[in-house]
TORBATOR-392252 format. One record per residue (C-alpha): residue in one letter; x, y, z. Coordinates in steps of 0.02 Angstrom, whole numbers, plus 50000, padded with zeros to 5 digits. Example, Ala and Ser with C-alpha at 12.3 -4.5 7.8 and 13.67 -1.06 7.14 Angstrom:
<recs>
A506154977550390S506844994750357
</recs>
This chain:
<recs>
M510495121849767R509855104049756S510725092549877L511405074349808R510055066649894D508825077249792E509475067549638P508565051349592Q509485036049630H509275027349468S508765035549304P507115033649225K507085022349100K506135025048920G504805012148865T504465007249055P502575010649057M501755013149225K500135003949282L498855012149389G498355005749560Y497195011549699F497515012549891A496395017650027M496805016550206P495345021750220L495075037450326H493385045150349P492735059750456L491725054350612G489855056150600R489505045650436T488805027350477W489925012850464A488835004250324E488835020750216T490795022750226L491025004150184Q489945005250042E490955019749982D492405011749992R491774996049892E491015006849766A492865015649741V493574999549709I492144993349587L492435010949491A494425006449479D494104990649419Q492824997149273L494265010749232G495584996949201F496505000349362H497874986049392D497474982849583A496644991049736F497404988949909I496384991150067G496924993650246E496364987550397H496464993350592L495344986050735T495275000350857D495215016850741A493575025950715H494275035350564E495075019550482N493605008350508I493934992250396T494544979250524N494984965550403S495504968750228L495374952850166L493594950350220F493224966950146Q494024962649976A492974947349969T491444956849952L492164962949796I492674947549701A491004944849620E490774962349582T492434965349492S493224956149341Q495004960449312I495694971249466K497014962349581L496304963549758G497574968549887T497654968750068G498294983350120T498994977050241T498594961450340N499304964350504L500344948250529S500464951750726H498574951050739M498374934050703H499264915850686P500074915250512A499274898350477L497614907250473V498214921750359A499104907950241A497554896050233N496194911950211S497134919550093A497374903449981M495534901749975F495354919449932D496444916949800H495434903349724L493884912449746S494324926949655G495134918049512G496984921649560R496754940549593L497504941249769I499074951449803L499574949649987G500024965650063V500864963650242S501414974050397P501664971650583G500184981050622A500735000350684L499185005050790S499625002850975S497805002751026D497514986950899A498994979151000E498304984051165A496554975351129L497374960751061G498474959051215I500054961251133L500604979851178D502154973451253E502744961551121D503874962850990R502684965150837T504174966850715K504894950550769M503194943250760F502934950450581A504614942550534D504234925550594A502474925950522V503084930850350D504234915050355V502874903350410I501744909150276T502874906350130A503514890050225I501734883850225W501434887450035E503164879749995R503024863850083E501954848350110A501144842150265P501474838250408Y502584855050376D503724854450534I504094873850530A505014876450682F506544886950636E507684894550786G506654906950885N505044905350787Q503664909550885F502394901150771P502814883150749V501724874050640S501504854750605T500084842150583R501414827150604R500384820450758T498614820550670Q498934819650485D497894805850400D498074807650206A496774792850186M495444804050280G496074821250193L496704827150365G498204837750413S498564847750240L498394866650242H497754872650060K498874881149931P498504896949838L497964895749654Q499364906249604Q501034896549590P502214897549678R501254910049782P500244926449751E501254942449743I501804949049912V501834967249946G502454976950089T502044995850122V503635005850161V503155021250270A504795026050335P506475035950255F507985023850227S506825009750281K508014993650310G506364983150287V506554986750099I508234975650088A507254962050167M505914963750043G507264963449900Q507974946749970K506254937049990D505624944149832F504274954149908H503844969949812P503914989349897L502425000449894S503075017849948A501785028250065N500905042049981F501315053950138L503155051950108L503995067650045P504805064349866Q506675063549950W506145051250063V505295038449935A506845040949842T507865030449979H506845015749967W507665011249793P509385008249848N508854997549988Y507804987249879V509214985749755Q510334980149903G509224966949954K508984960149778E510924961749759L511064949649919A509884937249839G510794936449678V509494945449570T509334960749476A508064973149538E506614978349423P505964996349428A504294987849372D504114979749545W504074996049635R502485004349682I502315022249745A500785030649813R500365047249795T498825059149846I498115065549676F496595075549632V496195076849443A494915091249390D494285098449224T495065115649293E496255121749396A495315132249493E494165117049549A495725106249578R496485119149702E494785121749798Y494375105849821A496015097749853V496935111349963S495875126750000A493945121550034E493635119750224N492825101950198S494135096950065P494455077550096Y496355081650063R496515094350188F495635082550322Y496725067550271Y498325078050305K497665085550462Q497285069050544M499095061750481L500005075850544T499085075950712K499315057250706M501245057050684Q501505072750793K500725060750941L501735045750890G503285056850881R503645054650712V503295071950629E504975070350544L504045061550400F503435078850339K505195087050360T506265092450209S507725088150323R508065078950485D508725093150573E507195104750518P506275111150686D504525103450722E503665119950702A504145121450527V502955107950483T501105115350444L499635108850371E499845120750232R501675116450185V501225098450199L499775100550077D500955109749955H502205095149952L501185081049961V499475084049854I499655083549670A498155092149611G497725100049442T496895096749260P497605080949169E498975090449098S499535098149248V499495082449346T500385073049214E501715084849219Q501905084649409L502085065549396L503425066949269A504295078849380F504075066749522R504705052449424E506155062649368R506585065849549V506375047949611G506865037549474A505895024749346F504625014249452G503265002149391E501535009849464I500645025349518V499555020849651Y498045033549678A497665036549860G495785035449894L495155047950020D493355051350090W492125055449931V491555073250007D490935074749838E490565060249759A490385066549576R492165075749591A492875059349671R492365048349539R492755061149392S494625062149460M494865043449458E494165043149284L495355057749227M496775047849315A496385032149196T496005040549043K496895055049027V498375055649157L498985039149132P498975037948959A499895054948937V501225048049067N501545034148976D501615042648799A502965053748879I504005039648932G504105030548781E502665018748767T500725020348788Q499945008348924
</recs>
């Protein structure tokens, strides 16, 4: 029998078409050269642009040999001239890693360089080895994140000399002592998109209270691909609560959900590449994620209930619960069933993995864009 938490928290709406996005942490096996994996990650975003994906988010870490993009904004800047319509998102910019004035200024320049295609994805920065390398391991990075968000948005909203010094703010910003309008000194640049680019927060925990703050601040949530459907469903009520606190109605179109998907021409090929093959990038990805969460004491992310014993969480079960694989028809059915479970949302975000087999990886993205998404949107009442 299904429990109440298995039921969607809001009903899927007819006529609300999904967009298609792309997200990569990215995560590569050891042994490949850095130049090779960086180029592969670039080619994935270029392909997504050619296929009509709405946006692409790329993650960043400083000290992870597997997740080896150190600055997502810098990486995405290399793609501005090689893409034409896709929005380029940081996935995320880790706000504890640099002063928010740098984030605001560099992001504004990126927005102009890209013709207004920036999406600023933000998070505190979760990797402890990154924090140690920067000398902030013992700092309250959640507080640093909250202060940085307020400083970035204030810089974009205000004019020089800014005087951003709210109570407890660790990053006061002012140019009052040195501002010289005649010389053009003292003003930080504004982004091209006004009043600001879209800001997105990745949600990686069940019942996340951070989603409430996203609703209040008009940021948009992106639910992580490694969360079980029942935990993804807990994000929407919190987003609604945040919007209500701001006196605004929450729109499902603003909610992105990432899923780990592989689409193939046959069920046998899909099953083999996504689950059973020893060199499956999907198997590698979730083996790494499971090991990492066990080390961090967060294996509950993969549990079907919080009181389930740790030993019940196996790699095979994780793959079974979190990988959506099959032919276009099968994947369409699985995504519609997922939508029935969590409720309506605005964008399905395709999780990009290592290209063990480049032809299969490209074919999966192609089928997702040309077959699956149109079929999903037909089923929910309107073609894309």
